[in-house]
Structures are given as structure tokens and as C-alpha cells.
C-alpha positions in Angstrom: 0.0 -30.1 1.3 -1.0 -28.6 -2.1 -2.9 -25.8 -0.4 0.2 -25.0 1.7 2.3 -24.7 -1.4 -0.2 -22.5 -3.1 -0.4 -20.2 -0.1 3.3 -20.1 0.3 3.7 -19.3 -3.4 1.2 -16.4 -3.2 2.9 -15.1 -0.1 6.3 -15.2 -1.7 5.1 -13.3 -4.8 3.5 -10.6 -2.8 6.6 -10.0 -0.6 9.6 -8.9 -2.6 12.4 -6.5 -2.2 13.4 -4.4 -5.2 16.8 -2.7 -5.4 17.4 0.0 -7.9 20.7 1.8 -8.4 21.6 5.0 -10.1 24.2 7.8 -10.0 26.5 5.8 -7.8 23.9 5.3 -5.1 21.5 2.4 -4.4 17.9 2.9 -3.4 16.2 0.0 -1.6 12.5 -0.4 -2.2 10.4 -2.8 -0.2 7.3 -4.2 -1.9 4.9 -5.9 0.4 1.2 -6.6 -0.1 0.9 -4.1 -2.9 2.8 -1.2 -1.2 6.2 -0.1 -2.4 8.1 1.8 0.3 11.4 3.6 0.5 13.2 5.9 2.9 14.2 9.3 1.5 16.8 11.8 2.9 14.2 14.5 3.1 11.9 16.1 5.6 8.2 15.2 5.7 7.4 18.6 4.1 9.9 18.1 1.2 8.7 14.5 0.5 5.0 15.5 0.7 5.6 18.3 -1.8 7.6 16.1 -4.1 4.8 13.5 -4.0 2.2 16.1 -5.0 4.5 17.4 -7.7 4.9 13.9 -9.1 1.2 13.4 -9.5 0.8 16.9 -11.1 3.6 16.2 -13.6 1.9 12.9 -14.6 -1.6 14.5 -15.0 -2.9 12.4 -12.1 -5.6 14.2 -10.1 -5.1 14.4 -6.3 -8.5 13.8 -4.8 -7.6 13.7 -1.1 -4.7 14.8 1.0 -3.8 15.4 4.6 -0.7 16.3 6.5 0.0 16.2 10.2 3.1 16.8 12.2 4.7 13.4 11.6 2.7 11.8 8.8 0.8 12.6 5.6 -1.5 10.8 3.1 -2.4 11.4 -0.5 -5.0 9.7 -2.7 -4.9 10.4 -6.4 -6.7 9.1 -9.5 -5.9 8.6 -13.1 -8.3 7.1 -15.7 -6.4 3.7 -15.3 -6.1 3.4 -11.5 -6.1 4.9 -8.0 -2.9 5.8 -6.1 -2.3 6.0 -2.4 0.8 7.5 -0.7 1.6 7.2 3.0 4.4 9.3 4.3 5.9 8.9 7.8 8.6 11.1 9.3 11.6 9.2 10.7 13.4 12.4 11.8 14.2 15.9 10.6 15.7 14.7 7.3 14.3 11.1 6.9 10.9 10.2 5.6 9.4 6.8 4.6 7.2 7.0 1.5 4.9 4.1 0.7 3.1 4.0 -2.7 0.3 1.8 -3.8 -1.1 1.9 -7.3 -4.3 0.1 -7.9 -6.4 -2.1 -5.5 -4.1 -5.1 -5.9 -0.9 -3.1 -6.2 1.0 -2.4 -9.4 4.7 -2.6 -8.9 5.7 -0.8 -12.1 3.3 2.1 -11.6 4.4 2.5 -7.9 8.0 2.5 -9.0 7.3 5.3 -11.5 5.9 7.5 -8.8 8.9 6.8 -6.6 11.2 7.7 -9.4 9.4 10.9 -9.9 9.4 11.7 -6.2 13.2 11.2 -6.1 13.7 13.5 -9.1 11.5 16.2 -7.4 13.6 16.1 -4.2 
């Protein structure tokens, strides 16, 4: 029984929804297993460029990147941690962007990248 409670507690702390509002609109973030994701009203190309710009503005070095027709991936590194971004097109003007900061996930650092992406769109 105790093991079940511990596992349930770990599961609940790794699966959380975060909602942030601003400028009269609410943005819904989903945080699961270290990945913070959100849909943006932007094409894949726009979201990809905004992601790259966010890393550049924060002096985080992009070490790997790839872009295909409906998806893209970015890996970047700072002295503190590694970042991964997965982008998936959900249509002409809708892209899901998932950010993971650090091996275990860093919710605050992931949120910072998302905030910067939104500002760059």
C-alpha cells in the first residue's frame, strides 16, 4: 500500500497542467514527464524560427536542429543544462511546441523558453 501511495504521488507531481494568462488571453501549458507543451497560432516555420531566436536571445547554443514538412526538433545547450524542443504542425496556422529543459525536466526553465517563443511570434 505504501509503495502504491509513493508511486501515485510521483505520478501526480510529474503530470501537471499550468495555465498562464496575459494580455486578455490565456495560454494553456501541459507539463508531463518533464515536457512542457503548448499550441501556438503559428505555422511550423514561424514557430521553428521563434524557437531558434529564443535560444539566441538567451545565449543558449543550438547544437542540433532538423526540420521536416510537419515536424522539427532542436537541441540546445547552456552551461547549466540541455534543452530539447519538439515542434509538430497541427495545420497551416497551428503548431504544438514541447520544451524540455534538463534531463529530469525543469518547469521554470521550460516556461521561460515558451515565454520567449511567444514574444518572438
